[in-house]
C-alpha positions, -999 to 999 in steps of 0.1 A, spaced: -272 -287 -156 -240 -304 -167 -216 -331 -145 -184 -324 -148 -165 -354 -149 -126 -365 -160 -119 -398 -174 -95 -419 -152 -60 -414 -161 -25 -441 -152 -6 -429 -124 23 -431 -146 60 -417 -130 40 -412 -97 36 -450 -93 54 -464 -59 61 -494 -80 86 -477 -105 100 -455 -74 107 -489 -58 122 -501 -88 143 -471 -95 160 -470 -60 165 -512 -68 178 -506 -102 204 -482 -83 218 -505 -62 216 -534 -83 239 -513 -108 262 -501 -82 267 -541 -66 267 -556 -101 298 -532 -109 312 -537 -75 315 -571 -79 322 -576 -119 353 -550 -110 364 -545 -77 364 -575 -57 397 -590 -46 405 -624 -36 410 -616 -2 370 -605 -4 363 -638 -25 380 -660 7 359 -642 32 330 -650 12 334 -690 8 347 -681 -27 311 -667 -36 310 -634 -52 282 -619 -28 282 -583 -43 278 -600 -80 250 -618 -71 233 -594 -52 239 -573 -78 222 -593 -107 188 -604 -82 181 -570 -77 186 -559 -113 161 -592 -119 138 -574 -93 138 -542 -104 129 -561 -140 99 -576 -125 89 -543 -109 86 -524 -142 70 -554 -160 45 -554 -132 39 -514 -133 37 -517 -177 15 -547 -173 -10 -538 -149 -11 -499 -147 -24 -481 -115 -55 -465 -128 -66 -435 -110 -102 -428 -105 -123 -401 -120 -128 -370 -98 -157 -357 -98 -166 -322 -79 -198 -325 -65 -218 -358 -81 -250 -352 -58 -256 -332 -31 -269 -346 1 -302 -342 13 -302 -320 48 -327 -329 72 
Protein backbone atom coordinates (compact mmCIF):
# COMPACT_ATOMS: atom_id res chain seq x y z
CA UNK A 1 0.00 0.00 0.00
CA UNK A 2 1.50 3.32 -0.98
CA UNK A 3 0.90 6.50 0.92
CA UNK A 4 0.61 9.59 -1.21
CA UNK A 5 2.20 12.62 0.42
CA UNK A 6 3.41 15.86 -1.01
CA UNK A 7 6.26 17.91 0.30
CA UNK A 8 5.60 21.24 2.01
CA UNK A 9 5.71 24.35 -0.14
CA UNK A 10 5.75 28.11 0.41
CA UNK A 11 2.60 30.20 0.27
CA UNK A 12 4.23 32.61 -2.20
CA UNK A 13 1.93 35.24 -3.66
CA UNK A 14 -0.95 34.15 -1.45
CA UNK A 15 0.88 35.18 1.73
CA UNK A 16 -1.25 37.82 3.47
CA UNK A 17 1.88 39.78 4.40
CA UNK A 18 2.63 40.42 0.73
CA UNK A 19 -0.94 41.52 0.04
CA UNK A 20 -0.79 43.97 2.96
CA UNK A 21 2.62 45.18 1.77
CA UNK A 22 1.21 45.79 -1.71
CA UNK A 23 -1.67 47.87 -0.38
CA UNK A 24 0.52 49.88 1.99
CA UNK A 25 3.09 50.37 -0.77
CA UNK A 26 0.52 51.77 -3.19
CA UNK A 27 -0.74 54.23 -0.57
CA UNK A 28 2.83 55.07 0.39
CA UNK A 29 3.84 55.88 -3.18
CA UNK A 30 0.73 58.03 -3.71
CA UNK A 31 1.27 59.97 -0.47
CA UNK A 32 4.98 60.44 -1.17
CA UNK A 33 4.28 61.82 -4.64
CA UNK A 34 1.52 64.08 -3.31
CA UNK A 35 3.76 65.31 -0.50
CA UNK A 36 6.81 65.88 -2.67
CA UNK A 37 5.17 67.53 -5.64
CA UNK A 38 1.69 68.77 -4.90
CA UNK A 39 1.80 70.35 -1.43
CA UNK A 40 1.11 74.08 -1.32
CA UNK A 41 2.30 76.60 1.24
CA UNK A 42 -1.25 76.85 2.59
CA UNK A 43 -1.25 73.10 3.23
CA UNK A 44 2.04 73.38 5.10
CA UNK A 45 0.74 76.26 7.23
CA UNK A 46 -2.32 74.20 8.18
CA UNK A 47 -0.06 71.38 9.33
CA UNK A 48 2.37 73.49 11.40
CA UNK A 49 4.97 73.51 8.60
CA UNK A 50 5.17 69.71 8.49
CA UNK A 51 4.66 67.96 5.17
CA UNK A 52 2.32 65.29 6.52
CA UNK A 53 1.74 63.55 3.19
CA UNK A 54 5.45 63.20 2.54
CA UNK A 55 6.30 61.84 6.00
CA UNK A 56 3.29 59.51 6.06
CA UNK A 57 4.23 58.20 2.61
CA UNK A 58 7.82 57.58 3.63
CA UNK A 59 6.62 55.83 6.79
CA UNK A 60 4.29 53.59 4.78
CA UNK A 61 7.10 52.71 2.37
CA UNK A 62 9.35 51.75 5.31
CA UNK A 63 6.59 49.54 6.76
CA UNK A 64 6.10 48.02 3.30
CA UNK A 65 9.79 47.17 3.09
CA UNK A 66 9.63 45.56 6.55
CA UNK A 67 6.62 43.42 5.56
CA UNK A 68 8.37 42.24 2.39
CA UNK A 69 11.57 41.52 4.31
CA UNK A 70 9.58 39.56 6.89
CA UNK A 71 7.86 37.51 4.17
CA UNK A 72 11.18 36.78 2.43
CA UNK A 73 13.16 35.87 5.54
CA UNK A 74 10.41 33.81 7.20
CA UNK A 75 8.25 32.36 4.43
CA UNK A 76 4.96 30.75 5.32
CA UNK A 77 5.20 27.00 4.77
CA UNK A 78 2.01 25.22 3.81
CA UNK A 79 1.86 21.78 5.42
CA UNK A 80 1.77 18.78 3.09
CA UNK A 81 -1.63 17.40 2.28
CA UNK A 82 -2.34 13.73 2.75
CA UNK A 83 -5.47 12.12 1.47
CA UNK A 84 -6.06 9.69 4.28
CA UNK A 85 -3.01 8.86 6.35
CA UNK A 86 -4.71 6.47 8.69
CA UNK A 87 -8.20 5.16 8.81
CA UNK A 88 -9.80 5.62 12.18
CA UNK A 89 -11.06 2.40 13.70
CA UNK A 90 -14.82 2.14 13.63
CA UNK A 91 -16.38 0.91 16.79
